[in-house]
C-alpha positions in Angstrom: 19.2 -20.6 20.1 22.2 -21.1 17.6 24.7 -18.2 18.4 26.7 -17.1 15.6 30.1 -15.6 16.0 31.0 -12.7 13.9 34.4 -12.6 13.1 35.9 -9.0 13.9 36.7 -6.3 10.6 38.5 -3.3 9.3 36.4 -0.8 8.0 37.1 -0.1 4.2 36.5 1.9 1.7 34.9 0.6 -2.1 35.7 3.5 -3.5 37.5 7.1 -3.6 37.5 9.8 -6.4 36.8 13.4 -7.2 34.6 14.9 -9.9 35.1 19.0 -11.2 31.8 19.8 -11.8 30.6 18.7 -15.1 31.3 14.9 -13.7 34.4 14.4 -15.3 37.4 12.3 -12.5 40.2 14.2 -11.3 41.2 11.6 -8.9 40.6 8.7 -8.0 40.7 5.1 -6.6 39.0 2.2 -6.3 40.1 -0.6 -4.0 37.6 -3.7 -4.8 38.6 -5.1 -8.1 35.4 -6.8 -8.9 33.6 -3.3 -7.8 33.9 -1.8 -11.6 36.9 -3.9 -13.3 37.1 -1.7 -16.1 37.7 2.1 -16.8 34.2 2.0 -18.6 32.8 0.5 -15.6 34.3 3.0 -13.2 33.0 6.0 -15.4 30.3 4.7 -15.4 29.7 4.0 -11.9 31.0 7.7 -11.4 28.8 9.8 -14.7 25.4 7.7 -12.4 26.6 9.1 -9.3 27.0 13.2 -9.9 23.7 12.2 -11.8 22.1 11.3 -8.2 24.3 13.3 -6.1 25.3 17.1 -7.9 21.6 19.6 -7.8 21.0 17.4 -3.8 22.1 19.0 -0.6 22.4 15.0 1.2 25.5 13.8 2.4 24.3 10.4 1.8 23.1 8.5 -1.4 22.8 5.0 -1.9 22.7 3.0 -5.4 24.0 0.0 -6.7 23.8 -2.0 -3.4 26.5 0.8 -1.9 26.9 3.5 0.2 28.4 6.4 -1.7 29.2 9.3 0.3 29.7 13.5 -0.8 30.8 17.2 -0.7 31.3 19.3 -2.4 32.9 22.5 -2.4 33.4 25.6 -5.5 34.4 23.3 -8.2 34.8 19.6 -7.0 33.3 16.6 -5.6 34.1 14.4 -3.4 33.1 10.8 -3.0 33.9 8.0 -0.6 32.1 3.8 -1.5 31.6 2.3 1.1 29.5 -1.8 1.2 25.6 -1.7 1.8 26.8 -3.3 5.6 30.0 0.0 5.7 29.6 1.9 8.6 28.1 5.5 7.6 30.0 7.1 9.7 32.7 5.9 9.5 32.5 6.5 5.7 31.9 10.1 6.7 35.1 10.7 8.5 37.6 9.7 5.5 35.0 11.7 3.7 36.5 14.0 6.2 40.0 13.7 6.5 40.0 14.0 3.0 38.7 16.9 2.7 40.3 19.0 5.8 43.7 16.9 5.0 43.8 19.1 1.3 42.1 22.4 2.8 44.5 22.3 4.5 47.5 22.1 2.1 46.0 24.0 0.1 45.5 26.6 2.5 41.1 26.9 2.5 41.6 27.0 -1.4 39.6 24.0 -2.2 38.4 24.1 -5.3 39.6 21.8 -9.2 42.9 24.9 -9.8 45.2 24.4 -6.8 43.9 20.7 -6.8 45.7 20.1 -10.8 49.0 21.5 -9.5 49.0 19.5 -6.1 48.6 16.5 -7.5 51.5 14.2 -6.0 49.9 15.8 -2.4 46.7 14.5 -3.5 47.5 11.5 -3.9 49.5 10.8 -0.7 46.8 12.9 0.7 44.5 9.4 -0.2 47.2 7.1 0.2 47.8 8.0 4.1 43.4 8.4 5.1 43.4 4.5 3.7 45.6 1.6 2.2 44.0 -1.7 0.6 40.9 0.4 1.2 41.3 -0.6 4.8 40.6 2.6 6.9 44.3 3.9 8.6 44.2 7.6 9.8 40.7 10.0 10.0 42.5 13.1 11.5 43.8 15.5 9.3 46.9 16.1 11.6 47.8 12.7 11.8 47.4 12.4 7.8 49.6 16.3 6.6 52.2 14.9 9.7 52.3 12.1 7.8 52.8 13.4 4.1 55.1 16.2 5.5 53.2 18.8 4.4 52.9 22.2 5.9 50.2 24.9 6.0 52.9 27.7 5.8 55.3 26.1 2.7 54.6 25.8 -0.8 55.5 22.1 -2.4 59.0 21.6 -2.8 60.0 24.9 -5.3 63.3 25.4 -7.3 65.2 26.9 -4.7 65.0 24.0 -2.5 65.6 21.8 -5.3 68.8 23.5 -5.2 69.9 24.5 -2.0 69.5 19.6 -1.4 72.1 19.5 -4.6 74.0 21.6 -3.1 73.8 20.5 -0.1 75.1 16.5 -1.8 78.0 17.8 -3.7 79.2 19.1 -0.5 79.1 16.3 1.4 80.1 13.6 -2.0 83.5 16.2 -2.2 83.9 15.6 1.3 84.3 12.4 1.1 86.6 12.3 -1.9 88.7 14.7 0.3 89.0 11.7 2.5 89.7 9.1 0.2 91.9 10.8 -1.4 93.9 11.4 1.8 93.4 7.7 2.9 95.2 6.6 -0.6 97.6 9.4 -0.6 98.6 7.8 2.8 98.6 4.1 2.2 100.9 5.6 -1.3 103.2 7.7 1.7 103.2 3.9 4.1 
């Protein structure tokens, strides 16, 4: 009997996307360029998945040789796509991490309006969970910590921007004052 040595592999994701309750794309990241290379192919694939899952009560679907785990919340549908051989539990861990991280950022108000208002945070969360298709993190607390979001903080406000600018100006003026004094002393010598 021949024994075949299996090479260790990383858990991977083919795509992650979020659709609204009409099946329109809000967020998408495709990690496998061979899977659906054009925008048209991606949108057709997303429509097929949405049509198959938006009324279903399941958490997993199989389509075109891919494993898809999904979850809905108010007016959003979250999808994580993996190969047919990918571990469904790992894909579900990614999906849950994405949903829970966004839930904490949005203060349990995971809906389309909040998602659109905080798109930069959404992409940061996705990038902390998955890098180039490789699953990096599945703990929402770690993701939140890495993207520096806290449930009690809102996004960058005008006041915090003004505070940041004033701190930079104060530091710059201190450096300039010090430089002036050094020049003055070097001239007097």
